[in-house]
C-alpha positions as CSV (number, residue, x, y, z in Angstrom):
1,M,0.2,0.1,0.0
2,N,1.6,3.2,-0.6
3,S,0.8,7.0,-0.3
4,R,-2.1,6.8,-3.0
5,S,-3.8,3.8,-1.0
6,S,-7.4,3.8,-1.4
7,L,-7.2,5.4,2.3
8,E,-6.0,8.1,1.2
9,Y,-7.9,11.6,-0.4
10,D,-5.9,13.6,-3.1
11,P,-5.8,17.3,-1.2
12,A,-7.5,18.9,-4.3
13,I,-10.5,17.2,-3.4
14,L,-10.6,19.3,-0.4
15,R,-12.5,22.4,-0.3
16,P,-13.9,24.7,2.4
17,A,-17.2,23.8,4.4
18,T,-19.9,25.3,2.0
19,P,-22.8,28.0,3.2
20,D,-25.3,24.5,3.4
21,Q,-22.5,22.6,5.9
22,T,-21.7,26.0,7.7
23,R,-25.9,26.9,8.0
24,W,-26.7,22.5,9.7
25,L,-23.8,23.0,12.1
26,R,-25.2,26.7,12.9
27,D,-28.7,25.8,13.5
28,L,-27.8,22.4,15.9
29,A,-26.8,24.8,18.5
30,H,-30.4,25.9,18.0
31,L,-31.1,22.4,20.4
32,A,-29.2,23.5,23.2
33,R,-30.2,26.7,23.0
34,L,-30.0,27.8,27.2
35,P,-27.5,25.5,28.0
36,L,-25.0,27.3,24.9
37,A,-26.3,30.5,26.6
38,L,-25.1,29.8,30.3
39,A,-21.9,28.8,29.2
40,T,-21.7,31.8,26.9
41,A,-22.9,34.3,29.6
42,A,-20.3,33.0,32.6
43,P,-17.3,33.8,30.9
44,L,-18.2,37.2,30.3
45,L,-19.5,37.5,33.7
46,A,-16.7,36.0,35.0
47,G,-14.7,38.5,33.1
48,G,-16.3,41.3,34.2
49,L,-15.7,40.0,37.8
50,L,-11.8,39.7,37.0
51,V,-11.8,43.8,36.0
52,L,-12.9,43.8,39.8
53,Q,-10.6,41.4,41.4
54,S,-7.5,43.4,39.6
55,W,-8.5,46.8,40.4
56,L,-9.1,45.7,44.2
57,L,-5.9,43.8,44.2
58,A,-4.1,47.1,43.2
59,H,-5.6,48.5,45.3
60,A,-5.3,46.9,49.0
61,L,-1.4,46.7,47.4
62,E,-1.0,50.1,47.0
63,A,-2.6,51.0,50.7
64,G,-1.0,48.4,52.3
65,F,2.9,49.5,50.7
66,V,2.6,53.1,49.7
67,Q,-0.5,54.6,52.4
68,G,1.1,52.8,55.1
69,I,-2.8,51.4,56.3
70,A,-2.7,48.5,58.6
71,P,-3.6,45.2,57.8
72,D,-6.3,44.5,59.6
73,E,-7.9,47.5,58.0
74,L,-7.8,45.8,54.4
75,L,-9.1,42.6,55.7
76,G,-12.4,43.6,53.9
77,P,-11.0,44.7,50.1
78,L,-9.2,41.1,50.9
79,A,-12.3,39.0,51.4
80,A,-14.0,40.6,48.7
81,I,-10.9,40.1,46.6
82,A,-11.6,36.4,47.8
83,L,-14.9,35.8,47.6
84,L,-14.2,37.0,43.8
85,I,-12.1,34.3,43.3
86,L,-14.7,31.6,44.1
87,T,-17.5,33.1,42.5
88,R,-15.1,32.4,39.4
89,A,-14.1,29.6,40.1
90,A,-18.0,28.8,39.9
91,L,-19.0,30.5,37.0
92,A,-15.9,28.4,35.0
93,W,-17.3,25.6,36.7
94,A,-20.7,26.5,35.7
95,A,-19.7,27.3,32.0
96,E,-18.2,24.1,31.7
97,R,-21.5,21.9,33.0
98,A,-23.4,24.8,30.3
99,G,-21.5,22.9,27.7
100,T,-20.8,19.6,28.4
101,L,-25.0,19.5,28.5
102,A,-25.3,21.1,25.2
103,A,-22.7,19.2,23.6
104,E,-24.1,16.1,25.0
105,R,-28.0,16.9,24.0
106,I,-26.9,18.2,19.9
107,K,-24.7,14.9,19.9
108,H,-27.8,13.0,21.1
109,A,-29.9,14.1,18.9
110,V,-27.3,14.0,15.7
111,R,-27.3,10.4,16.1
112,R,-30.6,9.9,16.3
113,T,-31.3,11.8,13.2
114,L,-28.3,10.1,11.5
115,M,-30.5,6.4,12.4
116,H,-33.5,7.3,11.4
117,T,-31.8,8.2,8.4
118,L,-30.5,4.6,8.2
119,L,-33.5,3.1,8.8
120,T,-35.7,5.2,6.6
121,A,-33.7,4.2,4.1
122,G,-33.6,0.8,4.6
123,P,-31.6,-2.2,3.3
124,A,-31.5,-1.5,-0.6
125,W,-29.4,1.3,0.6
126,T,-27.6,0.6,3.6
127,R,-26.1,-2.5,1.6
128,R,-24.5,-0.4,-0.8
129,Q,-22.7,1.8,1.8
130,V,-19.3,0.2,3.4
131,S,-20.8,-0.1,6.8
132,G,-17.9,0.3,8.6
133,E,-17.4,4.1,7.0
134,L,-21.4,4.5,7.8
135,A,-20.6,3.2,11.8
136,G,-17.8,5.5,12.2
137,V,-20.1,8.0,11.1
138,V,-22.6,7.5,13.5
139,V,-20.3,7.5,16.2
140,E,-16.4,9.7,15.5
141,Q,-17.9,12.2,13.2
142,T,-20.3,13.1,15.4
143,E,-18.2,13.1,18.3
144,A,-16.4,15.4,16.2
145,L,-19.3,18.1,17.3
146,D,-18.3,18.0,21.0
147,G,-15.7,20.2,21.0
148,Y,-17.5,22.9,18.8
149,F,-20.7,23.2,21.3
150,S,-19.5,22.3,24.3
151,R,-15.7,24.8,24.0
152,Y,-15.3,27.0,21.1
153,L,-18.8,29.0,20.8
154,P,-19.1,29.7,24.6
155,Y,-15.2,30.9,24.5
156,G,-15.7,32.6,21.2
157,A,-17.9,35.0,22.3
158,A,-15.5,35.3,25.1
159,A,-12.4,36.0,23.1
160,A,-14.3,38.1,20.6
161,I,-15.3,40.5,23.5
162,L,-13.4,40.6,26.7
163,P,-10.0,41.3,25.2
164,V,-11.8,44.9,23.2
165,A,-13.1,45.3,25.9
166,F,-10.6,44.7,29.3
167,S,-8.3,47.1,26.7
168,L,-10.7,49.7,26.5
169,I,-11.2,49.8,30.5
170,I,-7.2,50.0,30.8
171,L,-7.3,53.2,28.6
172,P,-8.2,55.5,30.6
173,V,-5.9,54.1,33.1
174,D,-3.3,54.2,31.6
175,L,-3.5,55.4,27.7
176,V,-0.2,53.9,26.1
177,A,-1.3,50.5,27.8
178,G,-4.6,50.4,26.7
179,L,-3.4,51.4,23.2
180,L,-0.5,48.7,23.3
181,L,-3.0,45.9,24.2
182,L,-5.4,47.3,22.1
183,T,-3.3,47.6,18.7
184,T,-2.0,43.7,19.4
185,A,-4.7,41.8,20.7
186,P,-6.7,41.7,17.3
187,L,-3.6,40.9,15.2
188,I,-3.6,37.4,17.4
189,P,-7.3,36.3,15.2
190,L,-6.0,37.5,12.1
191,F,-3.2,34.8,12.6
192,M,-5.0,32.3,14.3
193,A,-7.2,32.2,11.0
194,L,-4.9,32.5,8.4
195,V,-3.6,29.3,10.3
196,G,-6.9,28.1,10.8
197,W,-7.7,27.2,6.5
198,G,-5.3,25.2,6.6
199,A,-6.0,23.5,10.2
200,E,-9.9,22.8,8.5
201,A,-8.3,20.9,5.5
202,A,-5.9,18.9,7.1
203,S,-8.9,18.0,9.6
204,R,-11.1,17.1,6.5
205,H,-8.6,14.8,5.4
206,H,-8.0,13.7,9.0
207,L,-11.8,12.7,8.6
208,K,-12.3,11.2,5.1
209,T,-9.0,8.8,6.4
210,F,-10.3,7.8,9.8
211,A,-13.3,7.3,8.2
212,R,-12.4,4.9,5.0
213,L,-10.6,3.0,8.0
214,S,-13.6,2.1,9.9
215,G,-15.3,0.6,6.9
216,F,-11.6,-1.1,5.6
217,F,-10.6,-2.5,9.2
218,A,-14.3,-3.3,9.8
219,D,-15.1,-5.4,6.5
220,R,-11.9,-7.1,7.3
221,L,-13.0,-7.5,10.7
222,R,-16.0,-9.4,9.0
223,G,-14.8,-11.6,6.3
224,L,-11.7,-12.9,9.0
225,S,-12.2,-16.3,8.9
226,T,-12.7,-16.0,4.9
227,L,-9.5,-14.5,4.4
228,K,-7.7,-17.3,7.4
229,L,-9.1,-19.7,4.9
230,H,-7.7,-18.5,0.9
231,G,-4.3,-17.7,3.8
232,R,-4.4,-13.5,3.0
233,A,-4.9,-13.2,7.0
234,E,-1.0,-11.7,6.9
235,A,-0.9,-10.1,4.3
236,E,-4.6,-8.1,5.6
237,S,-2.6,-7.4,8.7
238,E,0.1,-6.1,6.7
239,A,-2.1,-3.8,5.0
240,V,-4.1,-3.0,8.3
241,A,-1.0,-2.2,9.6
242,E,0.0,0.5,6.5
243,A,-3.0,2.0,6.6
244,S,-2.7,2.5,10.2
245,D,0.3,4.2,9.4
246,I,-1.1,6.7,6.8
247,L,-4.0,7.4,10.0
248,R,-1.1,7.9,12.4
249,T,0.0,10.5,9.7
250,R,-2.6,12.7,9.2
251,T,-2.9,13.0,12.7
252,L,0.2,14.4,13.1
253,A,-0.5,16.9,10.2
254,V,-3.3,18.0,12.2
255,L,-1.5,18.3,15.3
256,R,1.4,20.6,14.0
257,I,-0.8,23.1,12.5
258,A,-2.9,23.5,15.8
259,F,0.8,23.8,17.3
260,L,1.5,26.8,15.0
261,S,-1.5,28.4,15.8
262,S,-0.5,27.7,19.6
263,A,3.1,29.3,18.7
264,V,1.5,32.5,16.8
265,L,-0.8,33.2,19.8
266,E,2.2,33.1,22.0
267,F,4.4,35.3,20.6
268,F,1.6,38.1,20.1
269,A,0.9,37.6,23.7
270,A,4.6,37.6,25.0
271,L,4.9,40.6,22.7
272,G,1.8,42.4,24.3
273,V,2.3,42.0,28.0
274,A,6.3,42.2,27.5
275,G,5.5,45.8,26.1
276,V,3.5,46.5,28.5
277,A,5.6,45.2,31.3
278,V,8.5,47.1,29.8
279,Y,6.8,50.1,29.4
280,I,5.5,50.3,32.8
281,G,9.2,49.5,34.7
282,L,10.9,52.2,32.3
283,S,8.5,54.5,33.3
284,Y,8.8,53.9,37.2
285,L,12.4,54.5,36.6
286,G,11.9,57.8,35.0
287,Y,13.3,57.0,32.0
288,L,10.2,56.9,29.7
289,D,7.6,59.8,30.5
290,L,4.8,59.4,27.8
291,R,1.7,60.3,31.0
292,G,3.0,63.7,31.8
293,Q,2.4,62.9,35.4
294,A,3.8,59.6,38.0
295,L,1.9,56.5,37.0
296,S,0.1,55.5,40.6
297,L,1.5,51.9,42.1
298,Q,-2.6,51.4,41.6
299,A,-2.8,52.6,38.4
300,G,0.7,50.4,37.2
301,F,0.2,47.4,39.2
302,F,-3.8,46.9,37.5
303,C,-2.3,47.6,34.5
304,L,0.5,44.8,34.7
305,L,-2.7,42.2,36.2
306,M,-4.5,42.9,33.5
307,A,-2.4,42.6,30.5
308,P,-2.4,38.8,30.5
309,E,-5.7,38.5,31.1
310,V,-6.0,40.6,28.1
311,Y,-4.4,37.6,26.1
312,A,-5.8,34.7,28.0
313,P,-9.1,34.2,26.4
314,L,-7.3,34.0,23.3
315,R,-5.4,31.4,24.8
316,Q,-8.2,29.6,25.6
317,F,-10.0,29.6,22.2
318,A,-7.1,28.9,20.8
319,A,-7.1,26.0,22.4
320,Y,-9.8,24.7,21.5
321,Y,-10.1,26.9,17.9
322,H,-9.4,23.1,16.0
323,D,-12.6,21.5,17.2
324,R,-14.3,24.0,14.8
325,A,-11.9,22.9,11.9
326,A,-12.9,19.1,12.9
327,A,-16.6,19.9,13.5
328,R,-16.3,21.2,9.8
329,A,-14.6,18.4,8.5
330,A,-16.7,16.6,10.3
331,V,-20.3,17.4,8.7
332,A,-18.7,17.0,5.3
333,Q,-18.0,13.9,6.0
334,I,-21.5,13.3,7.5
335,E,-22.7,15.0,4.2
336,E,-20.5,12.7,2.0
337,S,-21.6,9.6,2.9
338,F,-25.2,9.7,3.6
339,G,-25.3,12.3,0.8
340,T,-27.0,15.1,2.3
341,L,-27.2,16.6,5.7
342,P,-30.3,15.3,7.4
343,A,-33.3,17.8,8.9
344,I,-32.6,17.8,12.9
345,D,-35.7,19.3,14.9
346,G,-34.8,17.6,17.8
347,V,-37.9,15.0,17.7
348,P,-37.2,11.8,19.9
349,L,-36.5,8.9,17.5
350,E,-39.5,7.1,19.0
351,Q,-41.7,10.1,17.2
352,Q,-39.9,10.1,14.6
353,I,-40.4,6.8,13.2
354,G,-43.2,6.0,16.0
355,S,-42.9,3.8,18.5
356,P,-45.5,0.5,18.4
357,D,-47.6,-1.1,20.9
358,V,-45.2,-4.3,21.6
359,R,-48.7,-5.3,24.1
360,H,-51.5,-6.7,21.6
361,P,-54.9,-7.0,22.9
362,P,-55.8,-10.4,23.5
363,G,-57.0,-12.6,20.0
364,P,-55.7,-12.6,16.6
365,A,-55.3,-9.4,14.6
366,A,-57.2,-9.8,11.4
367,G,-55.6,-10.1,7.9
368,I,-54.1,-7.8,5.4
369,A,-55.5,-8.3,1.9
370,I,-52.7,-7.4,-1.2
371,H,-53.3,-5.8,-4.4
372,A,-50.3,-4.8,-6.2
373,G,-49.2,-4.2,-9.6
374,P,-48.2,-4.0,-12.4
375,L,-44.7,-3.8,-10.2
376,R,-41.3,-3.4,-11.9
377,L,-37.8,-2.9,-10.4
378,S,-34.6,-2.9,-11.5
379,L,-31.3,-3.2,-9.9
380,P,-27.5,-1.8,-11.1
381,D,-26.1,-4.8,-10.6
382,R,-28.7,-6.7,-12.9
383,T,-28.7,-7.0,-16.9
384,G,-32.7,-7.2,-16.2
385,P,-35.7,-6.3,-14.4
386,I,-36.1,-8.4,-11.3
387,L,-39.6,-7.8,-11.5
388,D,-41.4,-6.8,-15.4
389,G,-44.7,-6.1,-14.9
390,L,-45.5,-8.3,-11.8
391,A,-49.7,-8.4,-10.2
392,L,-50.6,-9.8,-7.3
393,S,-53.9,-9.7,-5.7
394,I,-54.3,-12.0,-1.7
395,Q,-57.0,-11.8,0.2
396,A,-57.5,-11.5,3.7
397,G,-56.2,-14.3,5.8
398,E,-54.8,-16.2,2.6
399,H,-52.1,-18.7,2.5
400,V,-50.3,-18.2,-0.2
401,A,-46.7,-20.0,-1.1
402,L,-44.4,-18.5,-3.4
403,L,-42.4,-20.4,-5.5
404,G,-39.8,-20.4,-8.6
405,S,-36.2,-20.8,-9.3
406,S,-33.3,-18.6,-7.5
407,G,-33.1,-15.2,-8.6
408,A,-36.9,-14.9,-9.9
409,G,-37.1,-11.8,-7.5
410,K,-39.3,-13.9,-4.2
411,T,-36.9,-12.0,-2.0
412,T,-37.5,-8.7,-3.7
413,L,-41.2,-9.4,-3.7
414,L,-40.9,-9.8,0.1
415,E,-38.7,-6.5,0.6
416,I,-41.5,-4.7,-1.3
417,L,-43.8,-5.7,0.3
418,A,-42.4,-4.8,3.7
419,R,-41.7,-1.8,2.5
420,L,-37.5,-2.1,2.4
421,R,-37.4,-1.3,-1.0
422,T,-39.5,0.5,-3.7
423,A,-41.2,-0.4,-7.1
424,E,-42.5,0.9,-9.5
425,G,-46.7,0.5,-9.6
426,P,-49.2,0.5,-7.1
427,L,-50.0,-1.2,-4.1
428,K,-51.7,-1.6,-1.7
429,L,-52.5,-3.0,1.4
430,D,-56.3,-3.0,2.8
431,E,-56.6,-0.5,0.0
432,R,-54.7,1.6,1.5
433,P,-51.4,2.4,-0.5
434,L,-48.5,0.9,1.1
435,A,-46.0,4.3,0.8
436,E,-49.1,5.8,3.3
437,W,-49.0,4.1,6.1
438,P,-47.5,4.8,9.0
439,E,-43.9,3.7,9.9
440,A,-44.8,2.8,13.4
441,H,-48.4,1.0,12.1
442,L,-46.7,-1.5,10.0
443,R,-44.1,-2.5,11.4
444,D,-46.7,-3.2,13.7
445,Q,-48.3,-5.3,11.3
446,V,-46.1,-6.1,8.3
447,V,-44.0,-9.3,9.6
448,L,-40.9,-10.2,7.3
449,I,-38.3,-12.7,8.2
450,G,-35.8,-13.5,5.8
451,Q,-33.5,-16.6,5.3
452,R,-30.3,-15.2,7.7
453,P,-32.4,-13.5,10.4
454,F,-30.4,-11.5,12.0
455,L,-29.2,-12.6,16.0
456,L,-27.5,-10.4,18.6
457,Q,-24.9,-11.2,20.4
458,G,-27.1,-12.6,24.2
459,T,-29.0,-15.3,25.8
460,I,-31.5,-17.3,23.3
461,A,-34.5,-16.2,25.3
462,D,-32.8,-11.8,24.8
463,N,-33.2,-13.0,21.0
464,I,-36.7,-14.3,20.9
465,R,-37.4,-11.5,23.1
466,L,-36.7,-9.1,20.6
467,G,-40.3,-9.5,18.9
468,C,-41.9,-8.2,22.5
469,P,-38.9,-6.7,24.5
470,D,-41.9,-6.6,27.9
471,A,-42.7,-10.0,27.0
472,S,-42.5,-12.5,30.7
473,P,-40.5,-15.6,31.2
474,A,-43.4,-17.8,30.5
475,E,-44.2,-16.0,27.5
476,V,-40.7,-16.3,25.6
477,A,-40.5,-20.1,27.1
478,D,-44.4,-21.2,25.1
479,A,-43.0,-19.2,21.8
480,A,-39.7,-21.1,21.9
481,R,-41.8,-23.6,21.9
482,R,-44.5,-22.9,19.1
483,A,-41.2,-22.3,17.1
484,C,-39.6,-25.8,18.1
485,V,-36.6,-24.0,20.1
486,T,-37.2,-25.5,23.1
487,P,-35.9,-29.5,21.7
488,F,-32.4,-27.8,21.0
489,A,-32.5,-25.2,23.6
490,D,-33.0,-27.5,26.3
491,R,-30.3,-29.4,25.5
492,L,-27.6,-26.6,26.4
493,P,-26.2,-26.0,30.1
494,R,-28.3,-23.2,30.2
495,G,-31.6,-23.7,28.2
496,L,-32.9,-21.0,26.7
497,D,-30.6,-19.0,29.4
498,S,-27.5,-20.4,27.2
499,R,-25.4,-17.5,25.6
500,I,-24.7,-17.6,21.9
501,D,-21.9,-15.5,19.5
502,P,-22.7,-12.7,17.7
503,R,-24.8,-13.2,14.4
504,G,-25.7,-16.8,16.0
505,H,-22.6,-18.0,15.8
506,G,-23.6,-21.4,17.9
507,L,-26.3,-22.1,15.8
508,S,-26.9,-23.9,12.4
509,G,-29.0,-22.6,10.2
510,G,-32.4,-24.2,11.0
511,Q,-31.7,-22.9,15.2
512,A,-31.0,-19.7,13.9
513,Q,-34.3,-19.9,11.4
514,R,-36.5,-21.6,15.0
515,V,-35.5,-18.4,17.3
516,A,-36.3,-15.9,14.4
517,L,-39.7,-17.6,13.9
518,A,-40.2,-17.5,18.3
519,R,-39.9,-13.7,17.5
520,L,-43.1,-13.7,15.2
521,Y,-44.8,-15.5,18.0
522,L,-44.8,-12.6,20.6
523,R,-46.2,-10.7,17.8
524,N,-49.9,-10.2,16.3
525,P,-49.0,-9.3,13.1
526,G,-51.9,-8.8,10.2
527,L,-49.6,-9.8,7.5
528,I,-46.6,-12.2,8.0
529,L,-43.5,-12.7,5.5
530,L,-41.7,-15.8,5.6
531,D,-39.1,-16.6,3.4
532,E,-37.5,-20.1,3.1
533,P,-38.7,-20.6,7.1
534,T,-37.6,-24.4,7.3
535,A,-34.7,-24.5,4.2
536,H,-32.4,-26.0,6.7
537,L,-35.0,-28.2,8.7
538,D,-35.2,-32.1,8.8
539,D,-38.3,-33.7,7.9
540,D,-39.7,-34.1,11.0
541,T,-38.7,-30.9,12.7
542,R,-40.3,-29.0,9.3
543,A,-43.8,-30.7,9.9
544,A,-43.7,-29.4,13.5
545,V,-42.5,-26.5,13.0
546,L,-45.1,-25.8,10.2
547,D,-48.0,-27.1,12.3
548,G,-47.3,-24.6,14.6
549,L,-47.1,-21.3,12.1
550,L,-50.0,-22.3,10.2
551,S,-51.8,-22.5,13.4
552,F,-50.2,-19.2,14.6
553,A,-51.3,-17.5,10.6
554,R,-54.9,-18.8,11.0
555,G,-56.7,-15.1,10.5
556,R,-53.5,-14.0,9.1
557,T,-52.4,-13.4,5.6
558,L,-49.4,-15.5,5.1
559,L,-46.6,-15.7,2.2
560,L,-44.1,-18.2,2.1
561,V,-41.6,-18.4,-0.2
562,T,-40.3,-22.2,-0.8
563,H,-38.3,-24.1,-2.9
564,S,-39.5,-27.3,-1.3
565,P,-42.8,-28.3,-3.1
566,A,-43.9,-30.3,0.5
567,V,-44.2,-26.9,1.7
568,A,-46.3,-25.7,-1.2
569,R,-48.4,-28.4,-0.8
570,T,-49.2,-27.4,2.7
571,L,-50.5,-24.3,1.9
572,P,-53.9,-23.5,-0.3
573,R,-52.6,-21.7,-2.9
574,R,-49.2,-21.1,-4.3
575,I,-48.4,-19.1,-7.0
576,L,-44.8,-19.0,-9.5
577,L,-42.8,-16.4,-9.8
578,A,-40.3,-16.5,-13.0
579,N,-39.1,-14.0,-15.5
580,G,-40.3,-11.1,-13.2
581,R,-43.8,-12.0,-13.0
582,I,-46.1,-14.3,-12.0
583,E,-46.5,-17.2,-14.3
584,A,-48.7,-19.7,-13.2
585,T,-50.9,-20.0,-9.7
586,A,-53.2,-22.8,-8.2
């Protein structure tokens, strides 16, 4: 793998943030107005208290050393100074807490919306994407927004207001010191902005490489067994190591620019503070007289105390300046991965996609009638259409077997009926266009179990309970019995509480299919779509599973895909699918 590997991106494609990306990032702040307002106001208030604290301290020093006031008479000002220090510390804590709360609220809303976008896009879209890259966007890229909202925005206002305000406050005390600070302070943001352009480009490059590396690593990890079988494990390990070196190089490039930004700040800050210190020192020594009158200890010490504080907000802001570049780069990566920047309105995910009522009333749901077609669907990787003028009509409560050769479009038709794919042509469920069904109601009434059901790491009971998260142990056990899960689960050390590996490793194909069927028995759908539910079962188990399935489906609509004529004969109606359309029905 060389410097132009698939993990690399040409810097020529790195463009500044578009107006839409900037507007989207700015609009996210509306999701946490109150915490951001508190996080922004606290440093400004603390800055005002700092001026009062510095003036009191300078006054106490002049009173004690020049005017000879007794120490006990200075207890009042010293107590006020201590109180101001504690108040400023409390404001700093409040600003940090409010900023963190705002960032967490915004990140939560972004992740929720991105997950909603993934669910809405459906498997037809996600299958064409790099899963590791999408996961990286949802996790790492969203996390890159944290510093922007928790630190950059709140302290940005302080950096813009406090240096100028402090300089203007110093002007009446000493004109020369005020002008010196007022002249040097604006130079820092100017040079930081110049450095910031390079930082943003480097951050975009870094996040692109990081996202690609996430997908690269996830794909190799998922196919590790296949790579080992073909003797490619060693070569792919070296490829991952080289890809990691590329990411390391990009990370160091970002850090170099960040350090350069800090160096620019420190140079001008040191120049300004040193200039004020030299001017005041020479004035006290009598070598420089630009005031026309003697410089008092209180005025001089106040200027010395405030000079570093003029640059302190800029120092703090500089430490967070790269967070802006990282956030803008993250937004660009989100748009590239999803093709758009999804609208974020702060509505809970459950309200966005709906939350089906998992506790159903007693009795089976009514069957759902299907009236479809003519339907047409083509895919980029197929020379001809998968469905070409298919017309289908199934009455409510009817049980139908769907037959056909591999690639005839049987699975695709089930996905279309479940609204996981979109085909051209009319499609109605219960006389209502499928597109008009609310998401929650559709997922509640239509159940699709594919050939390779997804199983999570956990117990068998946990995976069954996905059909109804608050199902009781007795309900889970009954569903397992009806799906013929109990016979093989009882042979395991802990029965239904036996743990299985991710993606169902440890279970055979037929056992995984039965676990998925058990989920069905915790639901109350009106339309059941099954894709080869008995493909991996022996004759006796297949008969038992079909008996339980047909008993449960009584009164409900059932469409079952199968290659087995024996299974098809157990259903009253059979449809043969060929050449993208229905060839025969019986």
